[in-house]
C-alpha positions in Angstrom: 10.8 -9.7 -12.9 13.7 -10.4 -11.1 13.0 -8.3 -7.8 9.5 -7.6 -6.6 8.4 -5.0 -5.1 5.9 -4.1 -2.9 4.9 -0.4 -2.8 1.2 0.3 -2.1 0.7 0.9 1.5 -2.8 -0.9 2.5 -4.4 -0.8 6.2 -4.3 -4.3 7.5 -6.2 -5.9 10.1 -4.3 -6.7 13.4 -4.5 -8.9 16.3 -7.9 -10.7 16.6 -9.0 -11.7 13.7 -9.6 -15.9 12.9 -7.9 -15.6 9.4 -5.9 -12.1 8.0 -4.8 -11.3 5.0 -2.4 -12.1 2.6 1.4 -13.1 4.3 4.9 -12.5 1.8 5.9 -16.3 2.0 9.8 -15.1 1.0 11.2 -17.8 -1.7 15.0 -16.0 -1.2 15.8 -12.4 -0.1 13.6 -10.7 -4.2 11.3 -13.0 -4.0 7.7 -13.7 -2.5 4.3 -15.1 -2.6 1.3 -14.3 -1.0 -0.1 -16.7 1.8 -3.3 -16.8 3.7 -3.0 -15.7 7.8 -4.5 -18.7 9.6 -5.5 -18.3 13.3 -4.0 -21.3 15.6 -5.6 -22.3 18.7 -3.0 -23.8 22.0 -4.1 -26.7 22.6 -1.9 -26.5 26.2 -0.5 -23.6 27.9 2.9 -23.3 25.7 6.0 -21.6 27.4 7.7 -19.9 24.8 11.2 -18.0 25.7 12.2 -15.3 23.2 15.6 -13.6 22.9 16.4 -10.0 21.9 19.3 -8.5 21.4 18.1 -5.0 22.8 15.4 -3.9 23.7 16.8 0.4 24.0 15.6 -0.1 20.4 12.1 0.6 19.5 11.8 -1.9 17.0 12.4 -4.0 18.8 10.1 -2.8 22.3 7.0 -3.2 18.8 8.1 -6.8 18.5 7.7 -7.2 22.4 4.2 -5.2 22.2 2.9 -7.8 19.9 4.4 -11.1 21.4 2.1 -9.9 24.6 -0.7 -9.5 22.7 -0.1 -12.7 21.3 0.7 -14.6 24.2 -2.6 -13.0 25.7 -5.2 -13.9 23.3 -3.4 -17.4 23.0 -3.5 -18.2 26.3 0.5 -19.2 25.9 3.4 -17.9 29.1 6.0 -15.3 27.3 9.1 -15.0 28.7 12.0 -12.3 27.4 15.9 -12.1 27.6 17.5 -9.4 26.1 21.7 -9.2 25.4 22.1 -5.8 25.4 23.0 -5.1 21.8 24.4 -6.4 19.0 27.3 -9.0 18.4 26.4 -10.9 21.9 26.6 -14.4 21.5 27.5 -15.4 24.6 25.5 -14.0 26.3 22.3 -15.6 24.2 24.0 -18.9 24.5 23.7 -18.3 28.4 20.3 -17.1 27.7 19.1 -20.1 25.8 20.1 -22.1 28.9 18.2 -19.8 30.9 14.8 -20.6 28.6 15.5 -24.2 29.5 15.4 -23.7 33.1 12.4 -21.8 33.4 11.5 -24.9 31.9 10.5 -23.7 28.2 8.5 -25.6 25.3 10.2 -23.5 22.4 12.6 -20.7 21.7 11.9 -17.7 20.1 15.9 -16.0 18.6 16.1 -13.1 17.7 19.3 -13.1 17.3 22.5 -10.6 17.7 24.8 -12.4 15.5 24.8 -13.2 11.3 25.2 -16.8 12.1 24.5 -18.9 16.2 27.5 -21.9 16.3 26.1 -24.7 17.2 23.2 -23.9 17.9 21.4 -27.9 17.8 23.5 -29.1 20.5 22.7 -25.7 22.4 18.4 -26.2 22.2 18.9 -29.7 22.4 15.6 -31.1 21.6 13.5 -27.9 21.6 11.9 -26.4 18.7 13.2 -22.5 17.5 11.5 -20.2 15.6 13.7 -17.4 13.7 12.5 -14.5 14.7 13.4 -11.0 12.1 17.7 -11.8 12.4 18.3 -14.0 9.8 20.4 -17.3 11.1 20.5 -19.5 8.4 21.3 -22.6 10.5 19.0 -25.8 9.9 18.3 -26.4 13.2 15.3 -23.6 13.2 12.2 -25.0 12.0 10.4 -21.8 10.9 11.2 -18.1 10.8 9.3 -14.8 10.9 10.8 -11.7 9.2 11.5 -9.8 6.0 14.5 -9.8 4.2 17.0 -7.1 6.1 17.6 -6.8 1.6 14.1 -5.7 0.9 14.5 -3.0 4.0 17.6 -1.4 2.1 16.4 -2.3 -1.6 12.8 -0.2 -0.9 14.7 3.3 0.5 16.7 3.0 -2.5 14.2 2.4 -4.7 12.2 5.1 -3.2 15.3 7.9 -3.4 15.4 7.1 -7.5 11.3 8.1 -8.2 12.1 11.1 -5.4 14.9 12.6 -7.3 13.6 12.6 -10.7 16.8 11.7 -12.4 18.8 14.6 -10.5 22.0 13.4 -9.1 21.9 12.5 -5.5 24.7 12.1 -3.0 23.9 9.6 0.0 25.2 8.5 2.9 24.8 5.6 4.6 24.4 4.7 8.4 22.8 0.8 8.0 23.7 -0.2 12.0 26.3 -2.3 13.5 28.9 -4.2 11.2 27.9 -8.2 10.5 24.5 -8.5 12.8 21.4 -6.7 12.3 20.9 -7.0 8.6 23.4 -4.2 9.0 25.3 -5.2 5.3 22.4 -6.4 3.9 20.5 -3.5 3.5 23.1 -2.0 2.0 23.2 -4.9 -0.9 18.8 -4.4 -1.5 20.4 -0.3 -1.1 22.8 -0.1 -4.3 20.9 -3.0 -6.3 17.9 -0.3 -6.0 19.9 2.9 -7.2 22.0 0.5 -9.6 22.2 2.6 -13.2 20.3 5.5 -11.5 21.5 9.5 -10.8 21.8 8.3 -6.9 25.3 7.5 -5.5 26.7 6.4 -2.5 29.3 8.5 -1.0 30.1 6.7 1.9 28.9 3.6 4.2 29.3 4.4 7.9 29.0 1.2 10.2 28.4 1.3 14.0 26.6 0.1 16.9 22.3 1.2 17.5 23.5 3.8 19.8 22.0 7.4 19.9 25.6 8.6 20.4 27.7 6.4 17.7 25.6 6.7 15.3 25.7 10.8 16.3 29.4 10.5 16.9 29.2 8.8 13.0 27.2 11.2 12.2 29.3 13.9 12.3 32.8 12.4 11.1 30.7 11.8 7.9 29.7 15.1 6.8 32.9 16.5 7.8 34.2 13.8 5.3 31.3 14.6 2.8 30.1 17.7 3.2 27.9 17.6 0.4 25.9 14.5 1.1 22.4 15.5 0.0 20.6 12.5 1.8 21.7 10.7 5.0 19.9 7.1 5.1 20.0 4.6 7.5 18.9 3.0 10.7 15.6 4.3 12.4 18.6 5.4 15.1 20.9 6.8 12.6 18.0 9.0 11.8 17.4 9.8 15.0 20.4 11.8 15.2 20.3 13.1 11.7 16.9 15.2 12.3 18.7 17.3 15.2 22.3 17.4 13.6 22.7 21.4 12.6 25.4 21.9 10.3 24.7 26.1 9.7 23.0 25.0 6.4 20.2 27.2 5.2 18.2 23.9 5.5 17.2 20.9 7.6 18.9 17.2 6.2 16.9 14.9 3.6 16.7 11.6 5.8 15.2 8.2 5.0 14.6 5.3 7.1 15.2 1.7 7.1 12.7 0.8 8.9 10.3 2.5 11.4 10.6 3.1 15.3 8.4 6.2 17.6 11.1 8.6 16.7 11.0 8.1 12.9 7.0 7.8 13.1 7.5 11.3 14.8 9.7 12.8 11.8 7.4 11.9 9.6 4.5 13.1 11.4 7.3 17.0 11.1 8.8 16.2 7.7 12.3 16.1 8.6 11.8 12.4 6.8 11.1 11.7 4.0 10.1 8.1 3.7 10.9 4.7 6.0 10.1 1.5 5.2 8.0 -0.4 7.9 8.8 -4.4 8.7 5.0 -4.6 10.7 7.1 -5.8 14.2 4.0 -5.9 16.5 2.8 -8.0 13.9 5.6 -10.3 13.4 5.4 -10.5 17.1 1.9 -11.8 16.9 3.9 -14.4 14.1 6.4 -16.0 15.8 3.6 -16.7 18.8 1.5 -18.5 16.5 4.3 -20.0 14.3 5.5 -21.5 18.0 2.4 -23.0 18.6 1.9 -24.5 15.5 5.1 -26.2 15.3 4.9 -27.3 19.0 2.0 -29.2 18.1 2.9 -30.2 15.3 0.7 -28.4 12.7 2.1 -27.5 9.4 3.8 -24.1 9.0 5.0 -22.0 6.3 8.9 -21.1 6.4 10.1 -17.7 6.0 7.2 -15.1 6.2 6.5 -11.6 7.1 3.1 -9.0 6.7 4.2 -7.2 3.6 6.3 -3.8 3.4 5.0 -0.3 4.4 6.5 2.5 2.1 5.9 5.5 4.5 6.2 9.0 3.5 4.5 12.6 5.8 1.4 12.0 3.3 0.9 8.5 3.9 1.9 8.2 7.9 -1.0 7.8 10.9 -2.0 5.9 13.0 -3.9 3.6 11.0 -1.0 2.2 8.9 1.5 1.5 11.6 -0.9 0.7 14.1 0.6 -3.4 12.7 3.6 -1.3 13.1 5.4 0.2 16.8 3.5 -0.7 19.7 1.3 2.4 21.4 2.8 5.0 23.2 3.6 5.0 26.9 4.2 0.4 26.9 7.5 -0.4 28.5 9.0 -4.0 28.2 6.9 -6.8 29.7 9.9 -9.6 30.4 7.6 -12.3 31.8 3.6 -12.8 30.9 2.2 -15.8 33.1 -1.1 -17.6 31.5 -3.1 -18.1 34.2 -6.5 -19.5 34.0 -8.2 -16.1 35.8 -6.3 -14.6 32.4 -8.6 -13.4 29.4 -8.5 -15.5 26.1 
């Protein structure tokens, strides 16, 4: 089988388990094998510095929550810096220097760009754990994240089944150009619908900003008024849910990943499907990977939680507890472990 597809919706334990359920270890963007999740014990108060593209996207807010909970559990310190958006190489480069000045032992890099030139020269001896966004750099010691190819493939495969062989015109809004896995998601979606009656009418690239996505959507709907489905990022899905075109029915919406707004859309049956790469769990795994690397322990490369395919029928708090930060959670930029903190 050329592409391994993970469509079973399964409830997985979250933090606090000495040994957990099987993770996926990715051989490439299309193949993965199960690998067990094991716990770690930190032998000192490691200082871990995490870089995110942006915390205005609730995807990264949920990663932040997972990292914070894991830092508390394992007794390590966590510093978080956000770049303010995608394609912010210079900003993240300067943030690596801030991590070094803080005395970081390792960097958890959620890159805002598809490549990170001269990473080795910038980090020196600091180990780098790649989080979510792949940069394919030999300096990286371990990676946590689902290939973005799969986050486009799963919605495409779902729509092929959902359409039941009938023609379906889809508008794709996969996010920023050359960042955040946008093109990989489009490639995955194209492969999933190959040979079916589902077709892509257009692909509109733009930053993960609600106003940018709303403007893109309106422009594309003027150009393609016969669109059946809008599929794209969580921000694009949010814009599509609020779009009114004087039609007899709202737009049919599919999201390539999960956010709090997308979850509400599923609950209200405004979104028919969303994939989730379980961001809270990914945050936990990144902390575990960093501790293991720092302690010279073996770590599996290219791991992730299983992908969930969520619909209005199965989108509930149990299924998303490893995906979304709790309501009311605010970003935490610095967590300093002290002996008074509860392990």
